[in-house]
C-alpha positions in Angstrom: 37.3 16.1 -78.6 37.0 15.5 -74.8 36.9 12.0 -73.6 34.8 11.5 -70.5 36.4 10.0 -67.4 35.2 6.4 -67.5 35.4 3.8 -64.8 37.7 0.9 -65.5 34.7 -1.3 -66.3 33.3 1.3 -68.7 36.7 1.7 -70.4 36.9 -2.1 -70.8 33.5 -2.3 -72.3 34.3 0.6 -74.7 37.5 -1.1 -75.8 35.7 -4.4 -76.4 33.0 -2.7 -78.4 35.7 -1.0 -80.6 37.6 -4.3 -80.9 34.6 -5.9 -82.5 34.2 -3.1 -85.0 31.0 -1.8 -83.4 30.2 1.9 -82.7 29.8 2.7 -79.0 26.4 3.9 -78.0 27.3 5.6 -74.7 29.4 8.7 -74.7 29.3 8.8 -78.5 29.1 12.6 -78.6 32.3 12.8 -76.5 34.1 10.0 -78.3 33.7 11.2 -81.8 36.6 13.0 -83.6 36.8 14.9 -86.9 33.1 15.5 -87.2 32.9 18.9 -85.5 31.2 20.5 -88.5 28.6 17.7 -88.8 27.8 18.1 -85.1 27.5 21.8 -85.3 25.2 21.5 -88.3 23.1 19.1 -86.4 22.7 21.4 -83.4 21.6 24.1 -85.8 18.9 21.8 -87.2 17.7 21.0 -83.6 17.5 24.8 -82.9 15.3 25.2 -85.9 13.3 22.2 -85.0 12.5 23.5 -81.5 11.2 26.7 -83.1 8.6 24.8 -85.1 10.3 23.7 -88.4 10.6 20.3 -89.9 13.3 18.7 -92.0 14.7 15.6 -93.7 18.5 14.8 -93.6 20.5 12.0 -95.1 23.9 10.9 -93.8 25.9 8.8 -96.3 29.4 7.3 -96.3 31.3 4.2 -97.1 31.2 1.2 -94.7 33.5 1.8 -91.7 33.6 5.6 -92.2 31.9 6.4 -88.9 28.2 6.8 -89.8 27.0 4.7 -86.9 29.1 6.6 -84.4 27.9 10.0 -85.8 24.3 8.8 -85.7 24.7 7.5 -82.1 26.1 10.9 -81.2 23.1 12.6 -82.8 20.7 10.4 -80.8 22.5 11.1 -77.6 22.4 14.9 -78.2 18.7 14.8 -79.0 17.8 12.8 -75.9 19.8 15.0 -73.7 18.0 18.0 -75.1 14.5 16.5 -74.4 13.5 15.3 -77.9 11.6 12.0 -78.3 13.5 9.8 -80.8 12.5 6.8 -82.8 15.2 4.5 -84.2 14.9 1.6 -86.6 16.2 0.2 -89.9 14.9 -0.4 -93.4 14.4 -4.1 -93.4 11.7 -6.7 -93.9 9.6 -5.2 -91.2 9.6 -1.7 -92.7 10.1 -0.8 -96.3 10.1 2.8 -97.5 7.8 2.0 -100.4 5.0 1.3 -97.8 4.6 4.7 -96.1 1.5 3.4 -94.2 3.9 1.3 -92.0 6.0 4.4 -91.1 3.8 5.4 -88.1 3.7 1.8 -86.7 7.5 1.6 -86.9 7.9 4.9 -85.2 5.5 4.1 -82.4 7.2 0.8 -81.6 10.7 2.1 -81.5 10.6 5.1 -79.2 13.2 6.2 -76.8 13.3 8.9 -74.0 16.0 10.7 -72.1 15.4 8.8 -68.8 15.4 5.4 -70.6 18.0 5.8 -73.4 18.9 2.1 -73.5 15.4 0.7 -73.8 12.4 1.2 -76.0 9.6 2.9 -74.3 5.9 2.3 -74.8 3.3 4.9 -75.7 2.2 4.8 -72.0 5.6 5.6 -70.7 5.6 9.0 -72.4 2.7 10.2 -70.3 3.8 8.9 -66.9 4.9 12.2 -65.4 2.0 14.1 -66.8 -0.6 11.6 -65.7 1.0 11.5 -62.2 0.6 15.3 -62.0 -3.0 15.1 -63.1 -3.8 12.4 -60.6 -2.3 14.5 -57.8 -4.1 17.6 -58.9 -6.3 18.9 -56.1 -9.2 19.8 -58.4 -11.0 17.5 -60.8 -11.8 20.5 -63.0 -8.1 21.0 -63.6 -7.7 17.4 -64.8 -10.6 17.8 -67.3 -9.4 21.1 -68.5 -5.9 19.9 -69.3 -7.1 16.7 -71.0 -9.7 18.5 -73.0 -7.3 21.2 -74.1 -4.9 18.5 -75.5 -7.8 16.7 -77.2 -9.0 19.9 -78.9 -5.5 20.5 -80.2 -5.3 16.9 -81.5 -8.7 17.1 -83.2 -7.3 19.6 -85.7 -5.2 16.7 -87.1 -7.5 13.7 -86.8 -10.7 13.4 -84.8 -10.4 9.7 -84.3 -6.9 10.1 -82.9 -8.2 12.7 -80.4 -11.1 10.5 -79.4 -8.8 7.5 -78.8 -6.4 9.7 -76.8 -9.3 10.9 -74.6 -10.3 7.2 -74.0 -6.6 6.4 -73.2 -6.4 9.2 -70.6 -9.7 8.2 -69.0 -8.3 4.7 -68.6 -5.1 6.1 -67.1 -6.9 8.3 -64.6 -9.4 5.6 -63.7 -6.7 2.9 -63.7 -8.7 0.8 -66.1 -6.1 -1.5 -67.5 -8.3 -2.9 -70.3 -9.2 0.6 -71.5 -5.5 1.7 -71.3 -4.4 -1.4 -73.3 -7.0 -1.2 -76.0 -6.7 2.6 -76.6 -2.9 2.4 -76.5 -2.9 -0.4 -79.1 -5.1 1.6 -81.3 -3.1 4.8 -81.0 0.2 3.0 -81.8 -1.2 1.5 -85.1 -2.1 -2.0 -84.1 -4.5 -3.4 -86.7 -5.6 -6.7 -85.0 -7.7 -5.3 -82.2 -10.9 -7.4 -81.7 -13.9 -5.6 -83.0 -15.8 -6.2 -79.7 -13.1 -4.2 -77.8 -13.0 -1.4 -80.3 -16.8 -1.1 -80.2 -16.8 -1.3 -76.4 -14.6 1.8 -76.2 -16.0 3.6 -79.2 -12.7 3.4 -81.2 -13.4 4.2 -84.9 -11.3 3.1 -87.9 -7.6 2.3 -87.9 -4.2 3.6 -89.1 -3.9 3.2 -92.9 -2.2 4.9 -95.8 -4.8 7.6 -96.0 -4.3 8.9 -92.4 -0.8 7.6 -91.3 0.8 11.0 -91.7 -2.1 12.8 -89.9 -1.5 10.4 -87.0 2.2 11.2 -87.0 1.4 15.0 -87.0 -1.0 14.4 -84.1 1.5 12.4 -82.1 4.2 15.0 -82.7 1.8 17.8 -81.5 1.0 15.6 -78.5 4.5 15.2 -77.3 5.3 18.9 -77.8 2.2 19.7 -75.6 4.0 17.6 -72.9 7.0 19.9 -73.2 9.2 17.6 -75.3 10.9 19.7 -78.0 9.9 17.5 -80.9 10.4 14.1 -82.6 13.5 12.9 -84.4 13.1 9.7 -86.5 16.4 7.9 -87.3 16.1 5.4 -90.1 19.2 3.4 -91.0 20.2 1.3 -94.0 18.3 3.3 -96.5 20.7 2.0 -99.1 18.8 -1.3 -99.0 16.2 0.4 -101.2 18.6 0.0 -104.1 17.9 -3.8 -104.0 14.2 -3.3 -104.4 12.4 -3.9 -107.7 12.5 -0.8 -109.8 8.8 0.1 -109.3 9.0 -0.4 -105.5 12.2 1.6 -105.5 10.7 4.6 -107.3 7.7 4.4 -104.9 10.1 4.6 -102.0 11.8 7.6 -103.5 8.4 9.3 -104.1 7.5 8.7 -100.5 10.8 10.2 -99.4 10.1 13.2 -101.7 6.7 13.5 -100.0 8.2 13.6 -96.6 10.7 16.3 -97.7 7.8 18.4 -99.1 5.7 18.0 -95.9 8.6 18.8 -93.6 9.9 21.8 -95.4 6.5 23.4 -96.3 5.4 23.7 -92.7 2.8 20.9 -92.9 4.8 18.6 -90.6 6.3 20.7 -87.8 8.9 19.8 -85.1 9.8 16.5 -86.7 13.2 15.6 -88.2 13.7 12.5 -90.4 17.4 11.5 -90.2 18.1 8.8 -92.8 21.5 7.1 -93.1 23.1 4.5 -95.4 26.0 3.6 -97.6 27.1 6.0 -100.3 25.5 3.9 -103.0 22.1 5.4 -102.2 23.4 8.6 -103.7 26.1 7.6 -106.1 24.6 4.5 -107.9 24.0 5.8 -111.4 21.1 3.5 -112.2 19.4 2.9 -108.9 20.4 5.8 -106.6 18.4 8.8 -105.5 19.7 10.7 -108.6 17.3 8.5 -110.7 14.4 10.4 -109.2 14.8 13.9 -110.6 12.3 15.6 -108.4 13.8 14.1 -105.2 17.4 14.8 -106.3 16.5 18.4 -106.8 14.9 18.7 -103.4 18.0 17.1 -101.7 20.4 19.4 -103.6 22.5 16.4 -104.6 24.8 18.5 -106.7 26.0 20.4 -103.6 28.4 17.7 -102.5 30.4 19.8 -99.9 27.6 21.9 -98.4 26.9 20.7 -94.9 23.8 22.9 -94.7 22.4 20.8 -97.5 20.1 17.9 -96.9 22.7 15.2 -97.7 25.8 15.0 -95.5 28.5 12.9 -97.1 31.1 11.7 -94.7 34.8 11.8 -95.9 37.7 10.0 -94.1 39.0 11.9 -91.1 42.5 13.4 -91.5 45.8 12.4 -90.0 45.5 14.9 -87.1 42.1 13.4 -86.1 43.4 9.8 -86.4 46.3 10.7 -84.1 43.8 12.1 -81.6 41.7 9.0 -81.9 44.9 6.9 -81.3 45.7 8.9 -78.2 42.3 8.5 -76.7 42.1 4.7 -77.4 45.6 4.3 -75.9 44.5 6.2 -72.7 41.4 4.0 -72.4 43.3 0.8 -73.0 45.8 1.6 -70.3 43.0 1.7 -67.7 42.9 -2.1 -67.7 46.0 -3.3 -69.4 49.7 -2.7 -68.8 51.7 -1.4 -71.8 55.3 -0.3 -72.1 55.8 3.1 -70.4 57.8 4.3 -73.4 55.0 3.6 -75.8 53.4 6.8 -77.1 50.4 7.4 -79.4 52.6 8.6 -82.3 54.7 5.4 -82.2 51.4 3.4 -82.1 50.1 5.3 -85.1 53.3 4.6 -87.1 53.1 0.9 -86.2 49.5 0.5 -87.1 49.7 2.4 -90.4 52.8 0.3 -91.4 50.8 -2.8 -90.6 47.9 -1.6 -92.8 50.3 -0.8 -95.6 49.5 1.6 -98.5 46.1 0.2 -99.1 43.1 2.5 -98.5 41.6 1.9 -95.1 38.6 3.3 -93.2 38.3 4.4 -89.6 36.8 1.1 -88.4 39.7 -0.9 -89.9 42.2 1.4 -88.3 40.6 1.0 -84.9 40.3 -2.8 -84.9 43.9 -3.1 -86.2 45.1 -0.6 -83.5 43.5 -2.6 -80.7 44.8 -5.8 -82.1 48.2 -4.3 -82.1 47.9 -3.2 -78.4 46.7 -6.6 -77.5 50.0 -8.1 -78.7 51.9 -5.6 -76.4 49.8 -5.8 -73.3 50.2 -8.0 -70.2 
């Protein structure tokens, strides 16, 4: 692992983040230790994705094992390589048993490389392209490019293609009402007044019969703008275990459907990356194993195969914990004074002694480590 050279302020923020038991978002791919195989596997998945495949992956591990840090590293890598990402959690706003809400959740939780810390709107994605079109010397060129994109989208859903054409007309003409209404329709809003939909010839809405067609069309759209694809990060999938049995099995069937679409070639250049606690796999009565068809597709019996769909995180070994200790000590010293004779091995021994013989996870070790350094610093 190579730690980036951080400013004192950045180092202080990083230490405070770790002190609170939270995974850092910035520099996650450089900060992570002991997950080289998982990162290499992910890069292979991105290479396949860029070539037109689709896939579904699941990252599981006990609380404090480092899932969040790994997922943050995945996100950072994807953004740096010009993928559009969506990131959200299974919660009261999105449940996996309601697949019709998937498109809406994706479209309202988008992130781009040039704005990694803030959600972007549907309109933001097209800023550069629209600017180039507006500056094009010939109107025919504008019409040709827009019509070419709309023809490609019409293969997935005619209403989506029509709405996008209206959106682009609004952008080029700088008609704010047209932009707003078309953008709302394209992102799955369902409460658009009928009068406005009729005014701009917008037909229908996103529902469970067409939500995946809209998602395919959106993914095609961003690849036409030279993004490499779409990666959808959905955290806390283990919350599905708490659902009523019929809703839980519906969620598992929806997940199976996404696997089938992604791996069969029907849904290209989109990767679904689910993450959650180990219970989602290991629970004997409520876990994924209870849906035989899904369990077979995810190869749940291949527990140590990183090329499989399920990546199960194990504790990092002593060598990696020592590396982690060394790097935290280096960052800590950027803002605090510690005894000159204190080295990372002595810190490791002190912290593990404090933790005792009980089983501990990475998060517990880090928070205990920083607490120990706090008692020694000036």
